[in-house]
C-alpha positions in Angstrom: -27.6 26.9 15.4 -26.9 24.4 17.8 -28.0 20.8 16.9 -27.8 17.8 19.3 -28.3 14.5 17.4 -29.2 11.4 19.5 -29.6 7.9 18.8 -30.4 5.0 21.1 -33.0 4.4 23.8 -33.9 6.5 27.0 -33.6 3.9 29.8 -31.4 4.7 32.7 -28.2 2.7 33.4 -30.1 0.6 36.2 -33.1 -0.3 34.0 -33.6 -3.3 31.8 -36.2 -1.7 29.9 -36.1 -1.1 25.9 -38.0 1.7 24.4 -36.6 2.7 20.9 -34.8 0.0 19.3 -36.4 -1.9 16.6 -38.2 -5.1 17.9 -37.7 -3.6 21.5 -33.8 -3.5 21.6 -31.9 -0.5 21.3 -28.2 -0.6 20.4 -25.3 1.9 19.7 -26.3 5.1 21.5 -24.5 8.2 20.7 -24.9 11.8 20.7 -23.3 14.6 18.5 -23.4 18.2 18.8 -23.1 20.5 15.8 -22.7 24.3 15.9 -23.4 26.1 12.7 -22.9 22.8 10.6 -19.5 22.0 12.3 -19.2 18.9 14.6 -18.2 20.4 18.2 -18.4 17.0 20.1 -19.3 13.3 19.4 -19.1 10.2 21.2 -20.7 6.6 21.5 -22.1 6.1 24.9 -20.2 2.6 25.0 -17.0 4.5 25.3 -18.1 6.2 28.7 -20.5 3.5 30.1 -17.7 0.8 29.3 -20.7 -1.7 28.0 -20.0 -3.0 24.3 -23.0 -1.5 21.6 -25.1 -0.1 24.6 -28.5 0.9 23.9 -29.1 2.7 27.0 -29.9 6.5 27.1 -26.5 8.4 25.9 -26.4 10.4 29.2 -22.7 10.7 29.4 -22.4 11.4 25.9 -25.3 14.0 26.4 -23.0 15.7 29.3 -19.9 15.4 27.2 -21.1 17.5 24.1 -22.9 20.1 26.7 -19.7 20.3 28.4 -17.5 21.0 25.5 -19.3 24.5 25.1 -20.2 24.8 28.6 -24.0 25.0 27.8 -27.2 23.5 29.0 -30.4 22.1 27.0 -31.7 25.5 27.1 -29.2 26.7 24.7 -29.7 23.7 22.1 -31.9 25.0 19.1 -32.8 21.5 17.9 -32.6 17.9 19.2 -32.7 15.3 16.8 -34.3 11.8 17.2 -33.1 9.1 14.5 -36.2 7.6 13.9 -40.0 8.8 12.7 -42.0 9.9 15.5 -45.0 7.7 14.7 -42.8 4.7 15.5 -41.7 5.8 18.8 -45.1 6.8 19.7 -46.3 3.3 19.2 -43.6 2.1 21.3 -44.1 4.6 24.2 -47.8 3.8 24.4 -46.9 0.3 25.1 -45.0 1.6 28.1 -47.8 3.5 29.1 -50.1 0.1 28.9 -47.6 -2.6 30.2 -45.1 -0.9 32.1 -46.8 1.7 34.4 -45.6 4.7 32.1 -47.1 8.2 32.8 -46.1 9.3 29.3 -48.7 9.4 26.3 -46.2 10.4 23.5 -42.4 10.5 22.7 -42.3 14.1 23.0 -43.8 14.0 26.6 -41.4 11.4 27.6 -38.3 13.1 26.0 -39.3 16.5 27.6 -39.2 15.1 30.8 -36.2 13.3 30.5 -34.2 16.3 29.4 -35.7 17.9 32.5 -33.7 15.4 34.7 -30.4 15.7 32.8 -30.2 19.4 33.7 -33.4 21.0 34.7 -34.2 22.5 31.6 -37.9 22.7 30.4 -37.2 22.0 26.8 -39.7 23.2 24.2 -41.2 19.8 22.5 -41.8 21.7 19.3 -37.8 21.9 19.1 -37.5 18.1 18.9 -37.1 17.0 15.4 -37.5 13.3 14.2 -35.8 12.0 11.3 -36.4 8.8 9.2 -33.4 6.4 10.3 -32.1 5.6 6.5 -32.1 9.7 5.9 -30.0 9.9 8.8 -27.7 7.5 7.5 -27.8 9.3 4.0 -26.9 12.3 5.3 -24.2 11.3 7.6 -22.8 9.9 4.4 -23.3 12.7 1.8 -22.8 15.7 3.9 -19.5 14.4 5.2 -18.3 13.4 1.8 -17.9 16.9 0.6 -19.4 15.9 -2.6 -22.1 18.3 -4.5 -23.6 15.5 -6.0 -23.7 11.7 -5.3 -25.3 8.3 -5.4 -26.1 8.0 -1.8 -26.6 4.1 -0.5 -27.8 2.9 2.9 -27.6 -0.7 3.7 -28.0 -2.3 7.1 -30.2 -4.9 9.1 -33.6 -3.2 9.5 -35.6 -0.6 10.9 -38.3 0.7 12.6 -39.7 2.2 9.5 -39.7 -1.2 7.9 -36.7 -0.5 5.8 -33.4 -2.0 5.3 -31.6 0.6 2.9 -32.3 3.3 0.7 -31.0 4.5 -2.8 -30.8 8.2 -3.0 -29.9 10.6 -5.5 -28.3 13.5 -3.5 -27.7 17.2 -4.8 -26.8 19.8 -2.2 -29.3 19.4 0.4 -31.7 17.8 -1.6 -32.3 14.0 -1.4 -34.6 12.2 -4.2 -35.3 8.7 -3.0 -34.6 6.3 -5.8 -35.5 3.0 -3.9 -36.0 1.2 -0.6 -35.0 -2.1 0.5 -37.6 -3.6 2.7 -36.5 -5.3 6.0 -37.7 -8.8 4.7 -35.0 -8.3 1.8 -32.2 -6.9 4.4 -28.6 -7.3 3.6 -27.5 -7.3 7.0 -30.2 -9.6 8.5 -29.2 -12.0 5.4 -25.5 -11.9 6.5 -26.3 -12.4 10.4 -28.8 -15.2 9.4 -25.8 -17.3 7.9 -22.9 -16.5 10.3 -24.9 -18.0 12.8 -24.0 -21.3 11.3 -20.5 -20.2 12.1 -21.1 -19.6 15.8 -21.6 -16.1 15.7 -24.2 -13.2 16.2 -25.1 -10.0 15.5 -22.1 -7.5 15.9 -19.6 -10.2 15.0 -19.9 -9.7 11.3 -16.5 -8.2 10.7 -15.1 -11.5 12.3 -16.5 -13.7 9.7 -15.5 -10.8 7.0 -11.9 -11.8 8.4 -12.4 -15.3 8.3 -13.5 -15.4 4.6 -10.2 -15.4 3.1 -9.4 -18.6 4.3 -12.1 -20.1 2.1 -13.0 -21.4 -1.1 -16.1 -19.3 -2.1 -17.0 -21.8 -4.8 -17.8 -24.6 -2.2 -21.2 -23.3 -1.0 -21.8 -20.7 -3.9 -24.4 -22.7 -5.6 -26.0 -23.1 -2.2 -26.1 -19.6 -1.5 -27.3 -18.5 -4.8 -30.6 -20.2 -3.7 -30.9 -17.5 -1.0 -31.1 -14.6 -3.4 -32.4 -13.5 -6.6 -31.1 -10.9 -8.6 -33.9 -8.9 -10.4 -33.9 -6.2 -13.4 -33.3 -2.6 -12.4 -31.0 -3.2 -9.5 -33.6 -4.9 -7.5 -33.1 -8.2 -5.7 -34.9 -10.6 -3.4 -33.6 -12.6 0.0 -34.9 -15.6 1.5 -34.2 -15.2 5.2 -35.5 -18.5 6.1 -33.1 -20.5 3.7 -30.4 -20.3 6.1 -31.9 -23.0 8.1 -31.4 -25.4 5.2 -27.7 -25.5 5.9 -28.2 -27.5 8.7 -28.6 -30.3 6.4 -25.6 -29.5 4.4 -22.7 -28.8 7.0 -21.7 -28.8 10.5 -22.9 -25.8 12.3 -20.4 -24.5 14.9 -21.3 -23.8 18.4 -20.0 -20.4 20.0 -16.3 -20.7 20.9 -16.1 -24.2 18.9 -13.1 -25.2 16.5 -13.3 -23.6 12.9 -13.1 -26.0 10.4 -12.3 -25.7 6.5 -16.1 -25.9 5.9 -16.9 -23.0 8.2 -14.0 -21.1 6.3 -15.6 -21.9 2.9 -19.2 -20.8 4.3 -17.7 -17.6 5.3 -16.2 -17.0 1.8 -19.2 -17.9 -0.1 -21.3 -15.4 2.3 -18.8 -12.6 1.7 -18.8 -13.3 -2.1 -22.7 -13.2 -2.3 -22.7 -9.9 -0.3 -20.5 -8.6 -2.8 -22.1 -9.7 -5.8 -25.5 -8.2 -4.6 -24.2 -5.0 -3.9 -22.4 -4.5 -7.0 -25.6 -5.2 -8.6 -27.2 -2.4 -6.8 -24.5 -0.2 -7.6 -23.9 -1.0 -11.2 -27.7 -0.4 -12.3 -28.1 2.8 -10.4 -24.6 4.1 -11.6 -25.8 3.5 -14.9 -29.3 4.9 -14.5 -28.1 8.1 -12.6 -24.9 8.8 -14.1 -23.6 9.5 -11.0 -19.8 9.6 -10.6 -19.6 9.7 -7.1 -20.7 7.2 -4.4 -21.2 8.0 -0.7 -22.2 5.0 1.7 -23.6 4.3 5.1 -25.3 1.8 7.4 -24.0 -1.0 9.1 -23.2 -3.3 6.0 -20.9 -0.3 4.8 -18.6 -1.4 7.4 -17.5 -4.3 5.5 -14.5 -3.0 4.2 -13.6 -6.0 1.9 -16.9 -5.2 -0.1 -15.8 -1.7 -0.1 -12.3 -2.4 -1.5 -14.1 -4.5 -4.2 -16.2 -1.0 -5.1 -13.2 0.7 -5.3 -11.2 -1.7 -7.6 -14.2 -2.2 -10.0 -13.7 1.4 -10.8 -17.6 2.1 -11.2 -17.3 5.7 -9.7 -14.7 8.3 -9.8 -15.0 8.7 -6.2 -16.2 6.8 -3.2 -16.9 7.7 0.5 -18.0 5.8 3.2 -18.9 7.4 6.5 -16.6 5.7 9.0 -19.3 5.5 11.9 -21.6 4.0 9.4 -23.5 1.8 12.1 -26.5 3.1 13.9 -24.1 5.6 16.1 -23.3 7.5 13.1 -27.1 8.5 12.9 -26.9 10.8 15.6 -24.3 12.6 13.2 -26.5 12.2 10.1 -29.7 13.5 11.8 -27.9 16.4 13.3 -26.2 17.6 10.0 -29.9 16.9 8.2 -31.6 19.2 10.6 -28.6 21.6 10.5 -28.8 21.9 7.0 -32.7 22.0 6.6 -32.8 25.2 8.9 -29.7 26.9 7.3 -29.7 25.6 3.7 -27.3 28.3 2.7 -24.2 27.2 4.7 -21.5 25.2 2.6 -21.3 21.5 3.5 -18.1 20.6 5.8 -16.1 17.8 4.1 -14.9 15.3 6.9 -11.5 15.9 8.0 -11.0 13.7 11.1 -13.0 11.7 13.9 -11.3 13.3 16.7 -14.3 14.6 18.5 -14.8 12.4 21.5 -13.3 12.8 25.4 -9.8 14.6 25.8 -7.3 13.6 28.4 -5.8 15.7 30.8 -2.8 17.8 30.4 0.7 16.7 31.7 0.3 18.1 35.3 -3.4 16.5 35.6 -1.9 13.4 34.1 0.8 13.3 36.7 -1.7 13.5 39.5 -3.7 10.4 38.0 -0.7 8.3 37.6 0.8 9.1 41.0 -2.5 7.7 42.4 -1.5 4.4 40.7 2.1 4.3 41.8 1.6 1.2 43.8 1.1 -0.5 40.4 3.1 1.6 37.8 6.2 3.7 37.3 6.0 6.6 35.0 8.2 9.7 33.9 7.7 12.4 31.8 9.8 12.5 28.5 10.8 15.1 26.1 9.9 13.3 23.1 7.3 10.8 23.5 7.3 9.9 19.9 10.9 9.1 19.2 10.8 7.0 22.7 7.7 5.2 21.9 9.0 4.6 18.1 12.5 3.0 19.4 11.0 0.8 21.8 8.4 -0.6 19.1 11.1 -1.1 16.8 13.0 -3.3 19.6 9.7 -5.4 20.0 7.7 -3.8 22.5 3.8 -3.4 22.1 2.5 -0.1 23.3 -0.9 1.4 24.7 -1.1 4.8 23.1 -3.5 7.5 24.6 -3.4 11.0 23.1 -5.9 14.1 22.6 -9.2 13.3 21.9 -10.8 9.9 21.5 -12.2 9.2 18.1 -15.9 8.7 17.1 -17.0 5.3 15.8 -15.9 1.8 15.9 -12.0 2.2 15.3 -9.1 3.4 16.9 -7.3 5.9 14.7 -4.3 6.7 16.5 -5.5 8.4 19.7 -6.7 5.4 21.7 -4.7 2.5 20.1 -2.6 -0.4 20.7 0.7 -0.2 18.5 3.4 -2.6 17.7 6.0 -3.6 15.0 4.1 -4.3 11.4 7.2 -6.5 10.2 7.2 -10.0 12.3 4.3 -12.2 11.2 4.4 -13.5 15.0 3.3 -10.0 16.3 -0.4 -11.1 15.1 -0.5 -13.9 17.5 1.8 -12.3 20.3 -0.7 -9.6 20.6 -3.9 -11.7 20.2 -2.7 -13.9 23.6 -1.5 -10.7 25.1 -4.1 -8.3 24.9 -7.5 -9.6 22.8 -7.9 -13.0 23.7 -9.4 -13.1 20.2 -9.6 -15.5 17.3 -6.1 -16.0 15.8 -7.1 -15.6 12.2 -8.2 -11.8 12.6 -6.2 -9.6 10.9 -4.6 -6.3 12.4 -4.5 -3.0 10.6 -1.7 -0.8 9.4 -1.3 3.0 9.8 1.1 4.4 7.1 2.3 8.0 6.5 -0.1 9.2 3.6 3.0 10.5 1.9 4.0 6.6 1.4 1.1 4.7 0.7 1.2 4.3 -2.9 4.9 2.6 -2.6 3.0 -0.3 -0.4 -0.4 -0.6 -1.6 -2.1 -1.1 -5.1 -3.9 2.0 -5.4 -7.3 2.3 -7.5 -7.9 4.5 -9.9 -11.3 5.4 -7.8 -10.1 8.1 -5.2 -11.3 7.5 -1.5 -10.2 8.8 1.8 -8.2 6.3 3.4 -8.0 7.8 7.0 -10.8 5.6 8.4 -10.0 1.8 8.1 -12.6 1.7 5.6 -11.0 0.0 2.6 -9.3 -3.2 2.3 -6.6 -3.0 -0.7 -4.0 -5.2 -1.9 -0.4 -4.9 -0.5 2.0 -4.7 -3.3 3.5 -8.2 -3.7 7.2 -7.3 -2.9 6.1 -5.6 0.4 4.0 -8.7 1.6 6.8 -10.4 3.3 8.3 -7.4 5.0 4.7 -6.5 6.4 4.1 -9.8 8.0 2.1 -8.7 11.0 -0.7 -6.4 8.9 -1.2 -8.4 5.7 -3.9 -10.9 5.4 -3.7 -14.4 4.3 -5.1 -13.1 0.9 -2.3 -10.2 0.6 -4.6 -7.6 1.7 -4.7 -5.0 4.2 -7.2 -2.5 5.9 -5.1 0.5 5.7 -5.5 3.8 7.7 -3.4 6.8 6.1 -2.1 9.2 8.8 -1.7 13.1 8.1 0.4 15.5 9.6 -2.2 18.1 9.5 -5.1 16.0 11.1 -2.7 14.1 13.7 0.3 15.6 14.2 1.6 13.4 17.1 0.7 9.9 15.6 2.2 11.0 12.4 5.4 12.2 14.2 5.4 8.5 16.0 5.2 6.9 12.8 7.6 9.2 11.0 10.3 8.2 14.0 9.6 4.4 13.5 10.3 5.2 9.8 13.7 6.7 10.6 14.7 3.8 12.3 13.5 1.0 10.3 12.8 2.5 6.9 9.1 1.4 6.9 6.6 4.1 7.7 3.9 2.1 9.1 2.7 0.8 12.6 0.5 -2.2 13.3 -2.5 -0.1 15.1 -5.3 -2.3 16.6 -7.8 -0.8 19.3 -6.9 -0.3 22.9 -9.0 -2.7 24.7 -9.4 -6.3 25.8 -12.0 -8.6 24.5 -14.9 -7.7 26.7 -14.8 -3.9 26.9 -15.0 -0.9 24.4 -12.1 1.1 23.0 -10.6 2.9 26.4 -11.7 6.4 26.4 -10.4 7.9 29.9 -7.1 8.0 31.5 -8.5 5.7 34.0 -9.6 3.2 31.2 -6.3 3.0 29.7 -4.5 2.3 33.3 -7.1 -0.5 33.9 -6.6 -2.1 30.4 -3.0 -1.6 30.7 -2.9 -3.5 34.0 -5.3 -6.4 33.1 -3.4 -7.2 29.6 0.4 -7.9 29.0 0.8 -4.8 27.1 4.6 -3.7 27.7 4.2 0.1 28.0 1.6 2.8 28.1 2.5 6.2 26.6 -0.1 8.7 27.6 0.3 12.3 27.0 3.8 12.8 27.5 4.2 10.2 30.0 5.9 6.7 29.5 4.4 4.2 31.9 5.5 0.6 32.8 4.3 -1.8 35.2 5.7 -2.6 38.5 6.1 -6.3 39.9 3.4 -6.6 42.4 1.8 -9.7 44.3 -1.8 -10.3 45.3 -1.4 -8.6 48.7 -1.0 -5.0 46.9 -4.7 -5.4 45.5 -6.2 -6.1 48.8 -5.2 -2.2 49.3 -7.7 -1.3 46.3 -11.3 -0.1 46.7 -14.0 -2.1 44.8 -16.9 -0.2 43.2 -20.0 -1.8 41.8 -21.0 -0.3 38.4 -24.3 1.9 38.2 -25.4 -0.2 35.3 -24.7 -3.4 37.1 -26.7 -5.3 40.0 -25.9 -8.3 42.2 -28.4 -11.1 42.0 -29.1 -14.0 44.3 -31.2 -16.9 43.1 -32.3 -20.1 45.0 -33.3 -22.9 43.0 -32.8 -26.8 42.7 -30.2 -29.0 40.9 -31.4 -32.1 38.7 -31.4 -34.3 41.7 -33.5 -32.1 43.7 -30.9 -30.5 46.0 -31.2 -26.8 46.9 -28.6 -24.6 45.9 -27.8 -21.0 45.7 -26.3 -18.9 43.0 -24.6 -15.6 43.5 -23.6 -13.5 40.5 -22.8 -10.1 39.3 -24.5 -8.8 35.8 -24.7 -5.7 33.9 -28.2 -4.3 32.7 -27.7 -5.3 29.2 -28.9 -8.7 28.3 -27.2 -11.8 29.9 -23.8 -11.4 28.0 -22.1 -9.8 30.8 -22.3 -11.8 33.9 -20.4 -13.9 36.2 -21.0 -16.3 39.0 -19.1 -15.4 42.3 -18.5 -16.7 45.7 -20.9 -15.8 48.4 -18.1 -13.9 50.2 -17.0 -11.9 47.2 -20.9 -11.2 46.7 -21.1 -9.7 50.5 -18.0 -7.8 49.8 -19.6 -6.0 47.0 -23.1 -5.6 48.7 -21.3 -3.9 51.5 -18.8 -1.7 49.4 -19.1 1.7 49.8 -16.4 3.2 47.5 -14.2 4.0 50.1 -13.3 0.6 52.1 -10.6 -1.5 50.6 -10.8 -5.1 49.9 -8.7 -5.9 52.9 -10.8 -3.7 55.1 -14.2 -5.3 53.6 -12.6 -8.9 54.4 -11.8 -8.0 58.0 -15.3 -6.4 58.4 -17.2 -9.5 56.9 -15.0 -12.0 58.7 -15.2 -15.6 58.9 -14.8 -16.1 55.1 -13.7 -19.5 53.7 -11.7 -17.6 51.0 -8.1 -16.7 52.0 -7.3 -13.0 51.3 -5.2 -13.8 48.2 -8.2 -15.6 46.8 -10.3 -12.8 47.4 -7.8 -10.6 45.4 -7.6 -13.1 42.8 -11.6 -13.2 42.2 -11.6 -9.3 42.2 -8.8 -9.0 39.7 -10.8 -11.5 37.4 -14.1 -9.2 38.1 -12.0 -6.4 37.0 -10.2 -7.9 34.0 -14.1 -8.4 33.1 -15.0 -4.9 33.8 -17.8 -6.3 36.0 -16.4 -4.1 39.0 -14.0 -1.1 39.3 -11.0 -1.2 41.2 -9.2 2.0 42.5 -6.5 2.5 44.6 -7.5 3.5 47.9 -7.1 7.5 48.3 -6.5 7.0 52.0 -3.6 4.5 51.9 -2.0 6.7 49.1 -2.2 9.4 51.6 -0.8 7.8 54.4 2.0 6.8 52.0 3.0 9.9 51.0 3.0 11.1 54.2 5.5 8.2 55.5 
């Protein structure tokens, strides 16, 4: 049986419409294909359309899933939508009345959408709608390998009106014990407070990393006024309370300096979240007698909280679904329907997350790299793990791209930036050369699973540590050794690496161990601060060239940068993104002077946009995917900008991922002949 799970909206890349998201905003689009209960392919749309947290239709991920088996929608037995039908129908009817849509319900809309993808007239009766939090629960319980578990989902909010479920799960049967209403949302509570720290939705993990620098006692009494713990594991949140903080602290503007006061609030907030979650878990563990816990929902990404759950010893085993956010609902929905229609199949325990795009073999990689030889040198090596480990031990920072991409928000050794975990200065070095992010945020260690107990304080509660889901204490005598991957409070968000599930990454760390005696590498996601984790070979090359990473190891190829100047970039071909637009607006300044603004922006809110000179605007307007920057500049003529200045503007737009730049194939072909 083939089941395709979908999460996100259905608007196309060039559209600003929002159809399926709660409050009109969709996010974390994804598609997951399951065959006979086994995951065949899975990816978030952001990896492919290159817009963080995109809520657009998961078009490219659908194509990825179908291509994996060489099938069409006609071969899919069930398509799963990760919310209830009545809620989506209300939104579709709003589209009918207010946006000139012809669709009267969700099934009509989806059948038309699928037809546009591959010409299949899909049977609307085979579209299945599954409650948002049931999808979260299914993703956790069915992937845990547990026969029975207390299954807890906690997030921001859902269209159905709930921000969490507490479930007693047994086999494929779910008994809902309680629901957390949107008005008592822990996710929304967390976001309401981090606004005081200059952060917003999707920045929660940053505040979690800031918390260890603060003193939770400073705001403890104040935060206790924001929630009430009630009997039987219940609680009540006053979401409006966070506005009171304006009178007791100095709110931080985005990008402003972080004071000790801000650190203290982060610590108090983290403590409050952990207090409420432990209140829930303690009651329901005692009430149900469950010895195993599985969790999902966006709040389950709080790995500091997850570590506290382990050390508390409430359960014998804990499983946190690694793609716990809404993208993971595509997985949960597909698993739920697969088990519903084939209940006698055994549940597959999660072994790994390498379900995404696969890079080319060595021959294909050679062709891709040759197109970029004006900018990079490359060579195939006999043992990529051995040579990479040697250079990392000597201080190099690597982009490491191998095999299939990971599903979920974390790089787990196939799309990673890697470095030596020992020198503490590597934290600031990588932040400056790649991430351009807050210096306080920690990096994660990838450690060979055979050695994890030698370096970290292991709780009695068992858990899979392969997915960076849990923060553990680094053993005191190891903390000075692991300066780059040990946080200020002596903790680390670890990832264990198994030879069985990722042999090449295991071999790399083993080679580093042979050289240094340390079976650990610093691992962070391969991206810069404006893009999702790289997916394709081209993504990796673009990120490599627009950051200060020293080397790229892709497949069996070692890649280095060449010395180039601005003139070399004039041979590049600019291409507008399909989800972008050029915008020209005419207005007035404060003194009444008429002014014209030119900008390029993506169709995903106002976060991704950049004001540009008129000359650059016109070049993008006339770009056809064939002409180089040099040719476009000559064609338009009369520019106030010099060609090096034009190249500089396009390099910046490329670094911001607002345009594509590719080597000119015509120039490359001519060079090859010469």
